[in-house]
C-alpha positions as a printed Julia matrix, in Angstrom:
80×3 Matrix{Float64}:
 -19.62  -133.83   -92.63
 -18.26  -132.35   -95.7
 -17.79  -133.37   -99.26
 -14.79  -134.11  -101.38
 -15.23  -133.87  -105.04
 -13.17  -136.59  -106.86
 -12.89  -138.43  -110.16
 -14.21  -141.93  -110.46
 -10.82  -143.64  -110.08
 -10.07  -141.83  -106.86
 -11.18  -144.6   -104.41
  -9.19  -147.08  -106.29
  -5.97  -145.02  -106.86
  -5.9   -143.62  -103.26
  -6.22  -147.05  -101.66
  -9.57  -146.23  -100.0
 -11.45  -148.9   -101.93
  -8.93  -151.59  -101.03
  -9.09  -150.57   -97.31
 -12.88  -150.89   -97.33
 -12.71  -154.24   -99.2
 -10.17  -155.32   -96.65
 -12.77  -154.6    -94.04
 -15.36  -156.92   -95.74
 -17.11  -154.12   -97.68
 -18.37  -153.75  -101.22
 -17.93  -150.38  -102.76
 -20.03  -148.61  -105.49
 -20.81  -145.25  -106.97
 -24.63  -144.41  -106.59
 -26.52  -141.63  -108.7
 -27.74  -139.07  -106.03
 -31.28  -139.57  -107.29
 -31.14  -143.2   -105.84
 -29.39  -142.51  -102.58
 -32.58  -142.48  -100.42
 -33.46  -145.95  -101.78
 -29.96  -147.24  -101.41
 -29.35  -145.93   -97.93
 -32.94  -146.49   -96.37
 -34.04  -149.82   -98.16
 -31.04  -151.47   -99.69
 -28.74  -151.25   -96.71
 -25.92  -149.26   -98.29
 -24.11  -146.49   -96.22
 -22.1   -143.55   -97.04
 -18.3   -144.37   -97.39
 -16.74  -141.74   -95.39
 -13.26  -140.78   -94.99
 -11.84  -139.24   -91.78
  -9.64  -136.12   -92.36
  -8.65  -134.29   -89.26
 -11.66  -135.62   -87.06
 -14.14  -134.55   -89.87
 -16.22  -137.1    -91.8
 -15.72  -136.65   -95.56
 -18.18  -138.03   -98.22
 -16.57  -138.79  -101.67
 -18.8   -137.32  -104.71
 -18.2   -137.16  -108.32
 -19.46  -134.32  -110.46
 -21.12  -136.21  -113.35
 -23.66  -135.54  -116.11
 -26.76  -135.68  -115.91
 -26.43  -135.88  -112.0
 -23.59  -136.24  -109.39
 -22.67  -139.56  -107.75
 -21.79  -140.41  -104.15
 -19.64  -143.44  -103.06
 -21.41  -146.0   -100.87
 -20.31  -149.2    -99.17
 -22.17  -152.2    -97.98
 -20.84  -155.15   -95.81
 -20.43  -158.24   -97.84
 -22.53  -161.17   -96.79
 -20.95  -164.5    -96.94
 -23.52  -167.47   -97.44
 -23.43  -169.72   -94.51
 -23.21  -173.44   -95.36
 -26.38  -175.34   -95.58
């Protein structure tokens, strides 16, 4: 797995966010200090792109810490 450093608007502008949302995912940036909680407890996963058979994680250089793009399956409430 490799890292691609992008800007905050890259997922939207590249169409990657729309593709994930079309597959039923929510997309958000997460501070790296919160990644363990988001991935292990809150049910998020890394939003990876495939580039030539290699999984690529999107990250943003930010101050005071970097951010990573995550995705989570949208849950639709079932009728009562």
